[in-house]
mmCIF file of the N, C-alpha and C atoms, coordinates in Angstrom:
data_MODEL
# 
_entry.id   MODEL 
# 
loop_
_atom_site.group_PDB 
_atom_site.id 
_atom_site.type_symbol 
_atom_site.label_atom_id 
_atom_site.label_alt_id 
_atom_site.label_comp_id 
_atom_site.label_asym_id 
_atom_site.label_entity_id 
_atom_site.label_seq_id 
_atom_site.pdbx_PDB_ins_code 
_atom_site.Cartn_x 
_atom_site.Cartn_y 
_atom_site.Cartn_z 
_atom_site.occupancy 
_atom_site.B_iso_or_equiv 
_atom_site.pdbx_formal_charge 
_atom_site.auth_seq_id 
_atom_site.auth_comp_id 
_atom_site.auth_asym_id 
_atom_site.auth_atom_id 
_atom_site.pdbx_PDB_model_num 
ATOM 1   N N  . MET A 1 1  ? -41.743 -12.032 -21.513 1.00 0.00 ? 1  MET A N  1 
ATOM 2   C CA . MET A 1 1  ? -41.635 -12.714 -22.803 1.00 0.00 ? 1  MET A CA 1 
ATOM 3   C C  . MET A 1 1  ? -41.379 -14.200 -22.573 1.00 0.00 ? 1  MET A C  1 
ATOM 4   N N  . GLU A 1 2  ? -42.207 -15.024 -23.162 1.00 0.00 ? 2  GLU A N  1 
ATOM 5   C CA . GLU A 1 2  ? -42.094 -16.469 -23.000 1.00 0.00 ? 2  GLU A CA 1 
ATOM 6   C C  . GLU A 1 2  ? -41.037 -17.033 -23.951 1.00 0.00 ? 2  GLU A C  1 
ATOM 7   N N  . ASP A 1 3  ? -40.211 -17.946 -23.429 1.00 0.00 ? 3  ASP A N  1 
ATOM 8   C CA . ASP A 1 3  ? -39.165 -18.589 -24.237 1.00 0.00 ? 3  ASP A CA 1 
ATOM 9   C C  . ASP A 1 3  ? -39.797 -19.703 -25.071 1.00 0.00 ? 3  ASP A C  1 
ATOM 10  N N  . ALA A 1 4  ? -39.582 -19.677 -26.376 1.00 0.00 ? 4  ALA A N  1 
ATOM 11  C CA . ALA A 1 4  ? -40.149 -20.683 -27.284 1.00 0.00 ? 4  ALA A CA 1 
ATOM 12  C C  . ALA A 1 4  ? -39.632 -22.086 -26.990 1.00 0.00 ? 4  ALA A C  1 
ATOM 13  N N  . ARG A 1 5  ? -38.531 -22.192 -26.248 1.00 0.00 ? 5  ARG A N  1 
ATOM 14  C CA . ARG A 1 5  ? -37.959 -23.504 -25.913 1.00 0.00 ? 5  ARG A CA 1 
ATOM 15  C C  . ARG A 1 5  ? -38.611 -24.137 -24.688 1.00 0.00 ? 5  ARG A C  1 
ATOM 16  N N  . CYS A 1 6  ? -39.528 -23.445 -24.040 1.00 0.00 ? 6  CYS A N  1 
ATOM 17  C CA . CYS A 1 6  ? -40.173 -23.961 -22.836 1.00 0.00 ? 6  CYS A CA 1 
ATOM 18  C C  . CYS A 1 6  ? -40.805 -25.323 -23.110 1.00 0.00 ? 6  CYS A C  1 
ATOM 19  N N  . CYS A 1 7  ? -40.710 -26.226 -22.137 1.00 0.00 ? 7  CYS A N  1 
ATOM 20  C CA . CYS A 1 7  ? -41.224 -27.592 -22.301 1.00 0.00 ? 7  CYS A CA 1 
ATOM 21  C C  . CYS A 1 7  ? -42.748 -27.663 -22.239 1.00 0.00 ? 7  CYS A C  1 
ATOM 22  N N  . GLY A 1 8  ? -43.388 -26.538 -21.910 1.00 0.00 ? 8  GLY A N  1 
ATOM 23  C CA . GLY A 1 8  ? -44.844 -26.511 -21.861 1.00 0.00 ? 8  GLY A CA 1 
ATOM 24  C C  . GLY A 1 8  ? -45.401 -26.258 -20.476 1.00 0.00 ? 8  GLY A C  1 
ATOM 25  N N  . THR A 1 9  ? -44.558 -26.308 -19.449 1.00 0.00 ? 9  THR A N  1 
ATOM 26  C CA . THR A 1 9  ? -45.036 -26.073 -18.094 1.00 0.00 ? 9  THR A CA 1 
ATOM 27  C C  . THR A 1 9  ? -45.235 -24.599 -17.799 1.00 0.00 ? 9  THR A C  1 
ATOM 28  N N  . GLY A 1 10 ? -44.547 -23.750 -18.563 1.00 0.00 ? 10 GLY A N  1 
ATOM 29  C CA . GLY A 1 10 ? -44.601 -22.323 -18.309 1.00 0.00 ? 10 GLY A CA 1 
ATOM 30  C C  . GLY A 1 10 ? -43.695 -21.879 -17.188 1.00 0.00 ? 10 GLY A C  1 
ATOM 31  N N  . THR A 1 11 ? -42.856 -22.784 -16.681 1.00 0.00 ? 11 THR A N  1 
ATOM 32  C CA . THR A 1 11 ? -41.969 -22.469 -15.562 1.00 0.00 ? 11 THR A CA 1 
ATOM 33  C C  . THR A 1 11 ? -40.492 -22.514 -15.955 1.00 0.00 ? 11 THR A C  1 
ATOM 34  N N  . CYS A 1 12 ? -40.201 -22.693 -17.220 1.00 0.00 ? 12 CYS A N  1 
ATOM 35  C CA . CYS A 1 12 ? -38.808 -22.818 -17.666 1.00 0.00 ? 12 CYS A CA 1 
ATOM 36  C C  . CYS A 1 12 ? -38.046 -21.514 -17.500 1.00 0.00 ? 12 CYS A C  1 
ATOM 37  N N  . ILE A 1 13 ? -36.851 -21.627 -16.981 1.00 0.00 ? 13 ILE A N  1 
ATOM 38  C CA . ILE A 1 13 ? -35.889 -20.537 -16.940 1.00 0.00 ? 13 ILE A CA 1 
ATOM 39  C C  . ILE A 1 13 ? -34.637 -21.107 -17.584 1.00 0.00 ? 13 ILE A C  1 
ATOM 40  N N  . ILE A 1 14 ? -34.399 -20.741 -18.845 1.00 0.00 ? 14 ILE A N  1 
ATOM 41  C CA . ILE A 1 14 ? -33.342 -21.343 -19.653 1.00 0.00 ? 14 ILE A CA 1 
ATOM 42  C C  . ILE A 1 14 ? -32.197 -20.358 -19.811 1.00 0.00 ? 14 ILE A C  1 
ATOM 43  N N  . ASN A 1 15 ? -30.983 -20.803 -19.459 1.00 0.00 ? 15 ASN A N  1 
ATOM 44  C CA . ASN A 1 15 ? -29.825 -19.918 -19.554 1.00 0.00 ? 15 ASN A CA 1 
ATOM 45  C C  . ASN A 1 15 ? -29.262 -19.908 -20.973 1.00 0.00 ? 15 ASN A C  1 
ATOM 46  N N  . ALA A 1 16 ? -28.183 -19.168 -21.179 1.00 0.00 ? 16 ALA A N  1 
ATOM 47  C CA . ALA A 1 16 ? -27.575 -19.013 -22.504 1.00 0.00 ? 16 ALA A CA 1 
ATOM 48  C C  . ALA A 1 16 ? -27.034 -20.324 -23.062 1.00 0.00 ? 16 ALA A C  1 
ATOM 49  N N  . ASP A 1 17 ? -26.739 -21.305 -22.194 1.00 0.00 ? 17 ASP A N  1 
ATOM 50  C CA . ASP A 1 17 ? -26.247 -22.607 -22.635 1.00 0.00 ? 17 ASP A CA 1 
ATOM 51  C C  . ASP A 1 17 ? -27.367 -23.580 -22.953 1.00 0.00 ? 17 ASP A C  1 
ATOM 52  N N  . GLY A 1 18 ? -28.630 -23.143 -22.829 1.00 0.00 ? 18 GLY A N  1 
ATOM 53  C CA . GLY A 1 18 ? -29.775 -23.995 -23.117 1.00 0.00 ? 18 GLY A CA 1 
ATOM 54  C C  . GLY A 1 18 ? -30.157 -24.905 -21.968 1.00 0.00 ? 18 GLY A C  1 
ATOM 55  N N  . GLU A 1 19 ? -29.667 -24.604 -20.765 1.00 0.00 ? 19 GLU A N  1 
ATOM 56  C CA . GLU A 1 19 ? -29.963 -25.431 -19.590 1.00 0.00 ? 19 GLU A CA 1 
ATOM 57  C C  . GLU A 1 19 ? -31.077 -24.786 -18.775 1.00 0.00 ? 19 GLU A C  1 
ATOM 58  N N  . CYS A 1 20 ? -32.055 -25.596 -18.404 1.00 0.00 ? 20 CYS A N  1 
ATOM 59  C CA . CYS A 1 20 ? -33.167 -25.128 -17.582 1.00 0.00 ? 20 CYS A CA 1 
ATOM 60  C C  . CYS A 1 20 ? -32.858 -25.415 -16.110 1.00 0.00 ? 20 CYS A C  1 
ATOM 61  N N  . TRP A 1 21 ? -33.522 -24.705 -15.213 1.00 0.00 ? 21 TRP A N  1 
ATOM 62  C CA . TRP A 1 21 ? -33.323 -24.907 -13.781 1.00 0.00 ? 21 TRP A CA 1 
ATOM 63  C C  . TRP A 1 21 ? -33.696 -26.322 -13.350 1.00 0.00 ? 21 TRP A C  1 
ATOM 64  N N  . CYS A 1 22 ? -34.574 -27.003 -14.108 1.00 0.00 ? 22 CYS A N  1 
ATOM 65  C CA . CYS A 1 22 ? -35.046 -28.338 -13.725 1.00 0.00 ? 22 CYS A CA 1 
ATOM 66  C C  . CYS A 1 22 ? -34.100 -29.460 -14.154 1.00 0.00 ? 22 CYS A C  1 
ATOM 67  N N  . GLY A 1 23 ? -33.058 -29.104 -14.925 1.00 0.00 ? 23 GLY A N  1 
ATOM 68  C CA . GLY A 1 23 ? -32.103 -30.122 -15.355 1.00 0.00 ? 23 GLY A CA 1 
ATOM 69  C C  . GLY A 1 23 ? -32.229 -30.493 -16.821 1.00 0.00 ? 23 GLY A C  1 
ATOM 70  N N  . GLN A 1 24 ? -33.312 -30.077 -17.466 1.00 0.00 ? 24 GLN A N  1 
ATOM 71  C CA . GLN A 1 24 ? -33.453 -30.355 -18.889 1.00 0.00 ? 24 GLN A CA 1 
ATOM 72  C C  . GLN A 1 24 ? -32.555 -29.423 -19.689 1.00 0.00 ? 24 GLN A C  1 
ATOM 73  N N  . ARG A 1 25 ? -32.274 -29.819 -20.910 1.00 0.00 ? 25 ARG A N  1 
ATOM 74  C CA . ARG A 1 25 ? -31.399 -29.039 -21.780 1.00 0.00 ? 25 ARG A CA 1 
ATOM 75  C C  . ARG A 1 25 ? -31.986 -28.997 -23.180 1.00 0.00 ? 25 ARG A C  1 
ATOM 76  N N  . TRP A 1 26 ? -31.820 -27.868 -23.853 1.00 0.00 ? 26 TRP A N  1 
ATOM 77  C CA . TRP A 1 26 ? -32.271 -27.692 -25.229 1.00 0.00 ? 26 TRP A CA 1 
ATOM 78  C C  . TRP A 1 26 ? -31.336 -28.466 -26.134 1.00 0.00 ? 26 TRP A C  1 
ATOM 79  N N  . ASN A 1 27 ? -31.872 -29.394 -26.942 1.00 0.00 ? 27 ASN A N  1 
ATOM 80  C CA . ASN A 1 27 ? -31.022 -30.201 -27.827 1.00 0.00 ? 27 ASN A CA 1 
ATOM 81  C C  . ASN A 1 27 ? -31.066 -29.709 -29.274 1.00 0.00 ? 27 ASN A C  1 
ATOM 82  N N  . GLY A 1 28 ? -31.667 -28.549 -29.491 1.00 0.00 ? 28 GLY A N  1 
ATOM 83  C CA . GLY A 1 28 ? -31.785 -28.011 -30.839 1.00 0.00 ? 28 GLY A CA 1 
ATOM 84  C C  . GLY A 1 28 ? -33.164 -28.216 -31.422 1.00 0.00 ? 28 GLY A C  1 
ATOM 85  N N  . THR A 1 29 ? -33.924 -29.141 -30.836 1.00 0.00 ? 29 THR A N  1 
ATOM 86  C CA . THR A 1 29 ? -35.279 -29.427 -31.284 1.00 0.00 ? 29 THR A CA 1 
ATOM 87  C C  . THR A 1 29 ? -36.288 -29.267 -30.155 1.00 0.00 ? 29 THR A C  1 
ATOM 88  N N  . HIS A 1 30 ? -35.954 -29.801 -28.990 1.00 0.00 ? 30 HIS A N  1 
ATOM 89  C CA . HIS A 1 30 ? -36.854 -29.729 -27.840 1.00 0.00 ? 30 HIS A CA 1 
ATOM 90  C C  . HIS A 1 30 ? -36.068 -29.861 -26.537 1.00 0.00 ? 30 HIS A C  1 
ATOM 91  N N  . MET A 1 31 ? -36.742 -29.643 -25.424 1.00 0.00 ? 31 MET A N  1 
ATOM 92  C CA . MET A 1 31 ? -36.119 -29.795 -24.110 1.00 0.00 ? 31 MET A CA 1 
ATOM 93  C C  . MET A 1 31 ? -36.128 -31.272 -23.738 1.00 0.00 ? 31 MET A C  1 
ATOM 94  N N  . CYS A 1 32 ? -35.008 -31.752 -23.194 1.00 0.00 ? 32 CYS A N  1 
ATOM 95  C CA . CYS A 1 32 ? -34.926 -33.147 -22.757 1.00 0.00 ? 32 CYS A CA 1 
ATOM 96  C C  . CYS A 1 32 ? -33.861 -33.264 -21.679 1.00 0.00 ? 32 CYS A C  1 
ATOM 97  N N  . PHE A 1 33 ? -33.906 -34.357 -20.938 1.00 0.00 ? 33 PHE A N  1 
ATOM 98  C CA . PHE A 1 33 ? -32.880 -34.602 -19.945 1.00 0.00 ? 33 PHE A CA 1 
ATOM 99  C C  . PHE A 1 33 ? -31.653 -35.153 -20.655 1.00 0.00 ? 33 PHE A C  1 
ATOM 100 N N  . PRO A 1 34 ? -30.472 -34.611 -20.367 1.00 0.00 ? 34 PRO A N  1 
ATOM 101 C CA . PRO A 1 34 ? -29.262 -35.062 -21.060 1.00 0.00 ? 34 PRO A CA 1 
ATOM 102 C C  . PRO A 1 34 ? -28.905 -36.497 -20.700 1.00 0.00 ? 34 PRO A C  1 
ATOM 103 N N  . ASP A 1 35 ? -28.557 -37.286 -21.718 1.00 0.00 ? 35 ASP A N  1 
ATOM 104 C CA . ASP A 1 35 ? -28.160 -38.673 -21.506 1.00 0.00 ? 35 ASP A CA 1 
ATOM 105 C C  . ASP A 1 35 ? -26.840 -38.765 -20.758 1.00 0.00 ? 35 ASP A C  1 
ATOM 106 N N  . THR A 1 36 ? -26.038 -37.701 -20.784 1.00 0.00 ? 36 THR A N  1 
ATOM 107 C CA . THR A 1 36 ? -24.748 -37.742 -20.109 1.00 0.00 ? 36 THR A CA 1 
ATOM 108 C C  . THR A 1 36 ? -24.894 -37.900 -18.608 1.00 0.00 ? 36 THR A C  1 
ATOM 109 N N  . LEU A 1 37 ? -26.057 -37.557 -18.059 1.00 0.00 ? 37 LEU A N  1 
ATOM 110 C CA . LEU A 1 37 ? -26.285 -37.779 -16.634 1.00 0.00 ? 37 LEU A CA 1 
ATOM 111 C C  . LEU A 1 37 ? -26.273 -39.261 -16.306 1.00 0.00 ? 37 LEU A C  1 
ATOM 112 N N  . LEU A 1 38 ? -26.603 -40.085 -17.292 1.00 0.00 ? 38 LEU A N  1 
ATOM 113 C CA . LEU A 1 38 ? -26.634 -41.530 -17.100 1.00 0.00 ? 38 LEU A CA 1 
ATOM 114 C C  . LEU A 1 38 ? -25.333 -42.190 -17.549 1.00 0.00 ? 38 LEU A C  1 
ATOM 115 N N  . GLY A 1 39 ? -24.425 -41.406 -18.126 1.00 0.00 ? 39 GLY A N  1 
ATOM 116 C CA . GLY A 1 39 ? -23.156 -41.951 -18.592 1.00 0.00 ? 39 GLY A CA 1 
ATOM 117 C C  . GLY A 1 39 ? -23.290 -42.737 -19.880 1.00 0.00 ? 39 GLY A C  1 
ATOM 118 N N  . LYS A 1 40 ? -24.355 -42.491 -20.637 1.00 0.00 ? 40 LYS A N  1 
ATOM 119 C CA . LYS A 1 40 ? -24.585 -43.211 -21.886 1.00 0.00 ? 40 LYS A CA 1 
ATOM 120 C C  . LYS A 1 40 ? -24.777 -42.219 -23.015 1.00 0.00 ? 40 LYS A C  1 
ATOM 121 N N  . THR A 1 41 ? -24.472 -42.637 -24.203 1.00 0.00 ? 41 THR A N  1 
ATOM 122 C CA . THR A 1 41 ? -24.759 -41.820 -25.367 1.00 0.00 ? 41 THR A CA 1 
ATOM 123 C C  . THR A 1 41 ? -26.140 -42.177 -25.897 1.00 0.00 ? 41 THR A C  1 
ATOM 124 N N  . THR A 1 42 ? -26.659 -41.390 -26.794 1.00 0.00 ? 42 THR A N  1 
ATOM 125 C CA . THR A 1 42 ? -27.967 -41.667 -27.380 1.00 0.00 ? 42 THR A CA 1 
ATOM 126 C C  . THR A 1 42 ? -27.960 -43.018 -28.084 1.00 0.00 ? 42 THR A C  1 
ATOM 127 N N  . ASP A 1 43 ? -26.859 -43.356 -28.787 1.00 0.00 ? 43 ASP A N  1 
ATOM 128 C CA . ASP A 1 43 ? -26.768 -44.650 -29.465 1.00 0.00 ? 43 ASP A CA 1 
ATOM 129 C C  . ASP A 1 43 ? -26.815 -45.803 -28.474 1.00 0.00 ? 43 ASP A C  1 
ATOM 130 N N  . ASP A 1 44 ? -26.114 -45.670 -27.342 1.00 0.00 ? 44 ASP A N  1 
ATOM 131 C CA . ASP A 1 44 ? -26.144 -46.709 -26.316 1.00 0.00 ? 44 ASP A CA 1 
ATOM 132 C C  . ASP A 1 44 ? -27.556 -46.906 -25.793 1.00 0.00 ? 44 ASP A C  1 
ATOM 133 N N  . ASN A 1 45 ? -28.276 -45.799 -25.569 1.00 0.00 ? 45 ASN A N  1 
ATOM 134 C CA . ASN A 1 45 ? -29.640 -45.890 -25.069 1.00 0.00 ? 45 ASN A CA 1 
ATOM 135 C C  . ASN A 1 45 ? -30.550 -46.571 -26.075 1.00 0.00 ? 45 ASN A C  1 
ATOM 136 N N  . ALA A 1 46 ? -30.381 -46.290 -27.352 1.00 0.00 ? 46 ALA A N  1 
ATOM 137 C CA . ALA A 1 46 ? -31.210 -46.911 -28.388 1.00 0.00 ? 46 ALA A CA 1 
ATOM 138 C C  . ALA A 1 46 ? -30.961 -48.418 -28.431 1.00 0.00 ? 46 ALA A C  1 
ATOM 139 N N  . LYS A 1 47 ? -29.712 -48.834 -28.303 1.00 0.00 ? 47 LYS A N  1 
ATOM 140 C CA . LYS A 1 47 ? -29.388 -50.266 -28.312 1.00 0.00 ? 47 LYS A CA 1 
ATOM 141 C C  . LYS A 1 47 ? -29.973 -50.957 -27.088 1.00 0.00 ? 47 LYS A C  1 
ATOM 142 N N  . THR A 1 48 ? -29.870 -50.296 -25.933 1.00 0.00 ? 48 THR A N  1 
ATOM 143 C CA . THR A 1 48 ? -30.412 -50.870 -24.695 1.00 0.00 ? 48 THR A CA 1 
ATOM 144 C C  . THR A 1 48 ? -31.913 -51.019 -24.790 1.00 0.00 ? 48 THR A C  1 
ATOM 145 N N  . ALA A 1 49 ? -32.593 -49.995 -25.292 1.00 0.00 ? 49 ALA A N  1 
ATOM 146 C CA . ALA A 1 49 ? -34.046 -50.052 -25.430 1.00 0.00 ? 49 ALA A CA 1 
ATOM 147 C C  . ALA A 1 49 ? -34.435 -51.129 -26.437 1.00 0.00 ? 49 ALA A C  1 
ATOM 148 N N  . GLY A 1 50 ? -33.704 -51.238 -27.544 1.00 0.00 ? 50 GLY A N  1 
ATOM 149 C CA . GLY A 1 50 ? -33.995 -52.250 -28.556 1.00 0.00 ? 50 GLY A CA 1 
ATOM 150 C C  . GLY A 1 50 ? -33.810 -53.655 -28.004 1.00 0.00 ? 50 GLY A C  1 
ATOM 151 N N  . ALA A 1 51 ? -32.763 -53.864 -27.216 1.00 0.00 ? 51 ALA A N  1 
ATOM 152 C CA . ALA A 1 51 ? -32.514 -55.179 -26.625 1.00 0.00 ? 51 ALA A CA 1 
ATOM 153 C C  . ALA A 1 51 ? -33.642 -55.557 -25.673 1.00 0.00 ? 51 ALA A C  1 
ATOM 154 N N  . ALA A 1 52 ? -34.140 -54.573 -24.930 1.00 0.00 ? 52 ALA A N  1 
ATOM 155 C CA . ALA A 1 52 ? -35.228 -54.834 -23.986 1.00 0.00 ? 52 ALA A CA 1 
ATOM 156 C C  . ALA A 1 52 ? -36.504 -55.217 -24.708 1.00 0.00 ? 52 ALA A C  1 
ATOM 157 N N  . LEU A 1 53 ? -36.654 -54.755 -25.945 1.00 0.00 ? 53 LEU A N  1 
ATOM 158 C CA . LEU A 1 53 ? -37.846 -55.059 -26.731 1.00 0.00 ? 53 LEU A CA 1 
ATOM 159 C C  . LEU A 1 53 ? -37.650 -56.268 -27.620 1.00 0.00 ? 53 LEU A C  1 
ATOM 160 N N  . GLY A 1 54 ? -36.475 -56.891 -27.548 1.00 0.00 ? 54 GLY A N  1 
ATOM 161 C CA . GLY A 1 54 ? -36.219 -58.070 -28.352 1.00 0.00 ? 54 GLY A CA 1 
ATOM 162 C C  . GLY A 1 54 ? -35.605 -57.785 -29.700 1.00 0.00 ? 54 GLY A C  1 
ATOM 163 N N  . ASP A 1 55 ? -35.278 -56.535 -29.971 1.00 0.00 ? 55 ASP A N  1 
ATOM 164 C CA . ASP A 1 55 ? -34.637 -56.163 -31.226 1.00 0.00 ? 55 ASP A CA 1 
ATOM 165 C C  . ASP A 1 55 ? -33.129 -56.328 -31.073 1.00 0.00 ? 55 ASP A C  1 
ATOM 166 N N  . ASP A 1 56 ? -32.480 -56.902 -32.036 1.00 0.00 ? 56 ASP A N  1 
ATOM 167 C CA . ASP A 1 56 ? -31.031 -57.021 -32.007 1.00 0.00 ? 56 ASP A CA 1 
ATOM 168 C C  . ASP A 1 56 ? -30.468 -56.404 -33.260 1.00 0.00 ? 56 ASP A C  1 
ATOM 169 N N  . HIS A 1 57 ? -30.363 -55.096 -33.255 1.00 0.00 ? 57 HIS A N  1 
ATOM 170 C CA . HIS A 1 57 ? -29.879 -54.350 -34.421 1.00 0.00 ? 57 HIS A CA 1 
ATOM 171 C C  . HIS A 1 57 ? -28.527 -53.747 -34.122 1.00 0.00 ? 57 HIS A C  1 
ATOM 172 N N  . SER A 1 58 ? -27.686 -54.453 -33.415 1.00 0.00 ? 58 SER A N  1 
ATOM 173 C CA . SER A 1 58 ? -26.371 -53.930 -33.012 1.00 0.00 ? 58 SER A CA 1 
ATOM 174 C C  . SER A 1 58 ? -25.487 -53.667 -34.193 1.00 0.00 ? 58 SER A C  1 
# 
């Protein structure tokens, strides 16, 4: 039985906590790499990306 949360590779093995063997995690919508590995929150990442693009929406 294929897990509906699979990222599309067909190789996902997702545990009860929503963590895949590859390091991605189910966020409730899709599989993604957790921002906590980088020590940043999603808001911090959005601000950093915006600053790199010249947006200053702090």
